Biotite code that builds the C-alpha atoms (Angstrom):
import biotite.structure as struc

atoms = struc.array([
    struc.Atom([30.557, 0.404, 8.179], chain_id="A", res_id=1, res_name="MET", atom_name="CA", element="C"),
    struc.Atom([27.095, 0.127, 6.634], chain_id="A", res_id=2, res_name="SER", atom_name="CA", element="C"),
    struc.Atom([23.910, -0.174, 8.687], chain_id="A", res_id=3, res_name="ASP", atom_name="CA", element="C"),
    struc.Atom([21.311, -2.521, 7.237], chain_id="A", res_id=4, res_name="VAL", atom_name="CA", element="C"),
    struc.Atom([17.747, -1.225, 7.412], chain_id="A", res_id=5, res_name="THR", atom_name="CA", element="C"),
    struc.Atom([15.024, -3.811, 7.800], chain_id="A", res_id=6, res_name="THR", atom_name="CA", element="C"),
    struc.Atom([11.243, -3.553, 7.716], chain_id="A", res_id=7, res_name="VAL", atom_name="CA", element="C"),
    struc.Atom([8.399, -5.998, 8.280], chain_id="A", res_id=8, res_name="SER", atom_name="CA", element="C"),
    struc.Atom([6.491, -7.244, 5.243], chain_id="A", res_id=9, res_name="CYS", atom_name="CA", element="C"),
    struc.Atom([3.046, -5.583, 5.444], chain_id="A", res_id=10, res_name="PRO", atom_name="CA", element="C"),
    struc.Atom([1.359, -8.816, 4.356], chain_id="A", res_id=11, res_name="THR", atom_name="CA", element="C"),
    struc.Atom([3.045, -11.619, 6.300], chain_id="A", res_id=12, res_name="CYS", atom_name="CA", element="C"),
    struc.Atom([5.298, -9.830, 8.779], chain_id="A", res_id=13, res_name="GLY", atom_name="CA", element="C"),
    struc.Atom([8.623, -11.388, 7.694], chain_id="A", res_id=14, res_name="LYS", atom_name="CA", element="C"),
    struc.Atom([11.724, -9.243, 8.075], chain_id="A", res_id=15, res_name="THR", atom_name="CA", element="C"),
    struc.Atom([12.820, -7.663, 4.782], chain_id="A", res_id=16, res_name="VAL", atom_name="CA", element="C"),
    struc.Atom([16.133, -5.928, 4.083], chain_id="A", res_id=17, res_name="VAL", atom_name="CA", element="C"),
    struc.Atom([15.457, -2.473, 2.641], chain_id="A", res_id=18, res_name="TRP", atom_name="CA", element="C"),
    struc.Atom([17.883, -2.468, -0.268], chain_id="A", res_id=19, res_name="GLY", atom_name="CA", element="C"),
    struc.Atom([18.774, -3.797, -3.690], chain_id="A", res_id=20, res_name="GLU", atom_name="CA", element="C"),
    struc.Atom([18.748, -7.390, -2.415], chain_id="A", res_id=21, res_name="VAL", atom_name="CA", element="C"),
    struc.Atom([14.961, -7.158, -1.891], chain_id="A", res_id=22, res_name="SER", atom_name="CA", element="C"),
    struc.Atom([13.349, -6.227, -5.230], chain_id="A", res_id=23, res_name="PRO", atom_name="CA", element="C"),
    struc.Atom([9.780, -6.403, -3.830], chain_id="A", res_id=24, res_name="PHE", atom_name="CA", element="C"),
    struc.Atom([10.414, -4.200, -0.791], chain_id="A", res_id=25, res_name="ARG", atom_name="CA", element="C"),
    struc.Atom([8.611, -3.491, 1.459], chain_id="A", res_id=26, res_name="PRO", atom_name="CA", element="C"),
    struc.Atom([7.162, -6.928, 0.655], chain_id="A", res_id=27, res_name="PHE", atom_name="CA", element="C"),
    struc.Atom([9.187, -10.101, 1.115], chain_id="A", res_id=28, res_name="CYS", atom_name="CA", element="C"),
    struc.Atom([8.132, -11.639, -2.217], chain_id="A", res_id=29, res_name="CYS", atom_name="CA", element="C"),
    struc.Atom([5.987, -11.174, -5.316], chain_id="A", res_id=30, res_name="LYS", atom_name="CA", element="C"),
    struc.Atom([3.172, -13.229, -3.722], chain_id="A", res_id=31, res_name="ARG", atom_name="CA", element="C"),
    struc.Atom([2.823, -10.829, -0.775], chain_id="A", res_id=32, res_name="CYS", atom_name="CA", element="C"),
    struc.Atom([2.978, -7.868, -3.151], chain_id="A", res_id=33, res_name="GLN", atom_name="CA", element="C"),
    struc.Atom([0.128, -9.308, -5.260], chain_id="A", res_id=34, res_name="LEU", atom_name="CA", element="C"),
    struc.Atom([-1.974, -10.122, -2.187], chain_id="A", res_id=35, res_name="ILE", atom_name="CA", element="C"),
    struc.Atom([-1.716, -6.464, -1.137], chain_id="A", res_id=36, res_name="ASP", atom_name="CA", element="C"),
    struc.Atom([-2.561, -5.243, -4.651], chain_id="A", res_id=37, res_name="LEU", atom_name="CA", element="C"),
    struc.Atom([-5.611, -7.527, -4.713], chain_id="A", res_id=38, res_name="GLY", atom_name="CA", element="C"),
    struc.Atom([-6.836, -6.100, -1.401], chain_id="A", res_id=39, res_name="GLU", atom_name="CA", element="C"),
    struc.Atom([-6.630, -2.565, -2.800], chain_id="A", res_id=40, res_name="TRP", atom_name="CA", element="C"),
    struc.Atom([-8.335, -3.613, -6.057], chain_id="A", res_id=41, res_name="ALA", atom_name="CA", element="C"),
    struc.Atom([-11.168, -5.302, -4.152], chain_id="A", res_id=42, res_name="ALA", atom_name="CA", element="C"),
    struc.Atom([-11.495, -2.108, -2.062], chain_id="A", res_id=43, res_name="GLU", atom_name="CA", element="C"),
    struc.Atom([-10.725, -4.014, 1.139], chain_id="A", res_id=44, res_name="GLU", atom_name="CA", element="C"),
    struc.Atom([-8.160, -1.290, 1.886], chain_id="A", res_id=45, res_name="LYS", atom_name="CA", element="C"),
    struc.Atom([-8.615, 2.434, 1.463], chain_id="A", res_id=46, res_name="ARG", atom_name="CA", element="C"),
    struc.Atom([-7.141, 5.727, 2.541], chain_id="A", res_id=47, res_name="ILE", atom_name="CA", element="C"),
    struc.Atom([-9.486, 7.363, 5.056], chain_id="A", res_id=48, res_name="PRO", atom_name="CA", element="C"),
    struc.Atom([-10.905, 10.761, 4.186], chain_id="A", res_id=49, res_name="SER", atom_name="CA", element="C"),
    struc.Atom([-12.585, 13.445, 6.227], chain_id="A", res_id=50, res_name="GLU", atom_name="CA", element="C"),
    struc.Atom([-15.657, 13.803, 4.034], chain_id="A", res_id=51, res_name="GLY", atom_name="CA", element="C"),
    struc.Atom([-18.266, 11.395, 2.774], chain_id="A", res_id=52, res_name="ASP", atom_name="CA", element="C"),
    struc.Atom([-18.376, 12.888, -0.728], chain_id="A", res_id=53, res_name="LEU", atom_name="CA", element="C"),
    struc.Atom([-16.615, 11.262, -3.632], chain_id="A", res_id=54, res_name="SER", atom_name="CA", element="C"),
    struc.Atom([-14.811, 13.398, -6.213], chain_id="A", res_id=55, res_name="ASP", atom_name="CA", element="C"),
    struc.Atom([-17.751, 13.081, -8.611], chain_id="A", res_id=56, res_name="SER", atom_name="CA", element="C"),
    struc.Atom([-20.241, 14.247, -5.939], chain_id="A", res_id=57, res_name="ASP", atom_name="CA", element="C"),
    struc.Atom([-18.075, 17.263, -5.150], chain_id="A", res_id=58, res_name="ASP", atom_name="CA", element="C"),
    struc.Atom([-17.776, 18.163, -8.837], chain_id="A", res_id=59, res_name="TRP", atom_name="CA", element="C"),
    struc.Atom([-21.548, 17.984, -9.488], chain_id="A", res_id=60, res_name="SER", atom_name="CA", element="C"),
    struc.Atom([-22.305, 20.254, -6.514], chain_id="A", res_id=61, res_name="GLU", atom_name="CA", element="C"),
    struc.Atom([-19.824, 22.883, -7.703], chain_id="A", res_id=62, res_name="ASN", atom_name="CA", element="C"),
    struc.Atom([-21.323, 22.919, -11.235], chain_id="A", res_id=63, res_name="GLN", atom_name="CA", element="C"),
    struc.Atom([-24.862, 23.829, -10.112], chain_id="A", res_id=64, res_name="GLN", atom_name="CA", element="C"),
])
């Protein structure tokens, strides 16, 4: 017997089967996938960091 794993679409919250039947997983559809991509591209989403320095700031300080 096979257990079906489901997740919630990060954009709209619909239930999505985690498997070959859902090609856009974890998203429910291409539209939700593109909405998420657009949020990252517009810098509405980001991965939090511990420091306030960007990579370029860190590099310039190490070169002095």
